[in-house]
SEBADREN-818115 format. One record per residue (C-alpha): residue number from 1; x, y, z; residue in three letters. Coordinates in steps of 0.25 Angstrom, whole numbers, padded with zeros to 4 digits. Example, Ala and Ser with C-alpha at 12.3 -4.5 7.8 and 13.67 -1.06 7.14 Angstrom:
// residues 2
(r 1; (0049; -0018; 0031); "ala");
(r 2; (0055; -0004; 0029); "ser");
***
This chain:
// residues 128
(r 1; (-0007; -0102; -0016); "met");
(r 2; (-0019; -0093; -0015); "ala");
(r 3; (-0029; -0095; -0005); "lys");
(r 4; (-0043; -0098; -0010); "pro");
(r 5; (-0051; -0085; -0013); "leu");
(r 6; (-0066; -0087; -0009); "leu");
(r 7; (-0075; -0099; -0009); "gln");
(r 8; (-0080; -0094; -0022); "his");
(r 9; (-0068; -0098; -0030); "gln");
(r 10; (-0067; -0111; -0036); "ser");
(r 11; (-0055; -0120; -0034); "his");
(r 12; (-0050; -0118; -0049); "arg");
(r 13; (-0051; -0102; -0046); "glu");
(r 14; (-0043; -0104; -0034); "gln");
(r 15; (-0032; -0111; -0041); "lys");
(r 16; (-0032; -0100; -0052); "val");
(r 17; (-0031; -0089; -0041); "val");
(r 18; (-0019; -0097; -0034); "ala");
(r 19; (-0012; -0099; -0047); "arg");
(r 20; (-0013; -0084; -0051); "arg");
(r 21; (-0009; -0080; -0037); "ala");
(r 22; (0004; -0088; -0038); "ser");
(r 23; (0007; -0081; -0051); "arg");
(r 24; (0004; -0067; -0045); "his");
(r 25; (0009; -0068; -0030); "pro");
(r 26; (0009; -0052; -0029); "ala");
(r 27; (-0006; -0051; -0031); "val");
(r 28; (-0011; -0061; -0020); "pro");
(r 29; (-0024; -0052; -0018); "asp");
(r 30; (-0029; -0056; -0032); "ala");
(r 31; (-0032; -0070; -0027); "val");
(r 32; (-0042; -0064; -0017); "gln");
(r 33; (-0052; -0058; -0027); "leu");
(r 34; (-0066; -0063; -0024); "asp");
(r 35; (-0071; -0069; -0037); "pro");
(r 36; (-0086; -0066; -0033); "leu");
(r 37; (-0083; -0052; -0033); "val");
(r 38; (-0072; -0051; -0044); "his");
(r 39; (-0082; -0055; -0056); "glu");
(r 40; (-0085; -0042; -0064); "arg");
(r 41; (-0100; -0042; -0062); "val");
(r 42; (-0100; -0047; -0047); "arg");
(r 43; (-0090; -0036; -0044); "leu");
(r 44; (-0099; -0026; -0051); "gly");
(r 45; (-0111; -0030; -0043); "ile");
(r 46; (-0103; -0030; -0030); "ala");
(r 47; (-0097; -0016; -0033); "ser");
(r 48; (-0110; -0010; -0037); "ala");
(r 49; (-0117; -0015; -0025); "leu");
(r 50; (-0106; -0010; -0016); "ala");
(r 51; (-0109; 0004; -0020); "val");
(r 52; (-0124; 0003; -0020); "asn");
(r 53; (-0134; -0002; -0009); "glu");
(r 54; (-0141; -0011; -0020); "ser");
(r 55; (-0142; -0013; -0035); "leu");
(r 56; (-0153; -0019; -0043); "ser");
(r 57; (-0150; -0030; -0053); "phe");
(r 58; (-0153; -0022; -0065); "ser");
(r 59; (-0144; -0010; -0060); "his");
(r 60; (-0132; -0020; -0057); "leu");
(r 61; (-0134; -0026; -0071); "arg");
(r 62; (-0134; -0012; -0078); "lys");
(r 63; (-0122; -0008; -0069); "leu");
(r 64; (-0114; -0020; -0072); "leu");
(r 65; (-0118; -0021; -0087); "asn");
(r 66; (-0121; -0036; -0086); "thr");
(r 67; (-0133; -0045; -0089); "thr");
(r 68; (-0144; -0050; -0079); "asp");
(r 69; (-0138; -0064; -0079); "gly");
(r 70; (-0124; -0060; -0077); "asn");
(r 71; (-0128; -0050; -0065); "leu");
(r 72; (-0137; -0061; -0059); "ser");
(r 73; (-0126; -0072; -0059); "val");
(r 74; (-0116; -0062; -0053); "his");
(r 75; (-0125; -0056; -0043); "ala");
(r 76; (-0130; -0070; -0038); "arg");
(r 77; (-0115; -0074; -0036); "lys");
(r 78; (-0113; -0062; -0027); "leu");
(r 79; (-0126; -0065; -0020); "glu");
(r 80; (-0122; -0079; -0017); "glu");
(r 81; (-0109; -0075; -0012); "ala");
(r 82; (-0117; -0065; -0002); "gly");
(r 83; (-0111; -0053; -0009); "tyr");
(r 84; (-0124; -0047; -0013); "val");
(r 85; (-0139; -0048; -0010); "thr");
(r 86; (-0150; -0049; -0020); "cys");
(r 87; (-0164; -0044; -0017); "thr");
(r 88; (-0175; -0046; -0027); "lys");
(r 89; (-0188; -0039; -0027); "ser");
(r 90; (-0198; -0033; -0036); "phe");
(r 91; (-0201; -0018; -0040); "asp");
(r 92; (-0216; -0020; -0044); "gly");
(r 93; (-0214; -0032; -0054); "arg");
(r 94; (-0200; -0029; -0057); "ile");
(r 95; (-0190; -0038; -0050); "pro");
(r 96; (-0178; -0031; -0043); "arg");
(r 97; (-0165; -0037; -0038); "thr");
(r 98; (-0156; -0029; -0029); "glu");
(r 99; (-0142; -0032; -0025); "tyr");
(r 100; (-0134; -0028; -0013); "arg");
(r 101; (-0120; -0030; -0009); "leu");
(r 102; (-0119; -0038; 0004); "thr");
(r 103; (-0108; -0035; 0015); "ala");
(r 104; (-0101; -0048; 0011); "ser");
(r 105; (-0102; -0043; -0004); "gly");
(r 106; (-0096; -0029; 0000); "arg");
(r 107; (-0085; -0036; 0008); "his");
(r 108; (-0082; -0045; -0004); "ala");
(r 109; (-0081; -0033; -0013); "leu");
(r 110; (-0073; -0025; -0004); "glu");
(r 111; (-0063; -0037; -0003); "arg");
(r 112; (-0063; -0038; -0018); "tyr");
(r 113; (-0060; -0023; -0020); "leu");
(r 114; (-0049; -0024; -0010); "asn");
(r 115; (-0042; -0036; -0016); "glu");
(r 116; (-0043; -0029; -0030); "met");
(r 117; (-0037; -0017; -0024); "glu");
(r 118; (-0025; -0025; -0019); "ala");
(r 119; (-0024; -0032; -0032); "leu");
(r 120; (-0024; -0019; -0040); "ile");
(r 121; (-0013; -0014; -0030); "his");
(r 122; (-0005; -0026; -0032); "ala");
(r 123; (-0005; -0025; -0047); "ala");
(r 124; (-0002; -0010; -0047); "arg");
(r 125; (0009; -0012; -0036); "asn");
(r 126; (0016; -0026; -0039); "pro");
(r 127; (0027; -0023; -0030); "arg");
(r 128; (0019; -0020; -0018); "gly");
***
């Protein structure tokens, strides 16, 4: 039986992961993916911030080709997890929101990428 992923995973999600792991024992690392980072927009945010010191809300929105509401929801989830920080200020009368990746966020992204590399390796080399 797979061990629980992270505190972010519901009991139902843990059961699904355990069931999949029992059907695919050759790919045990697949059950370790951080669901907070795995979602497309959140992975995009973390990846973009990993290669930039900071990015504005509008720059991230354009880069990820998403809506204000979608970006806001996903950025807030990363912020609540401690993976990004958000700084709000004004440029004259124009509000400006800047995001930065935290050390914890960088570590989570690095762990996620390592796990994806292991999964890719296992899928390409099923016999070891």
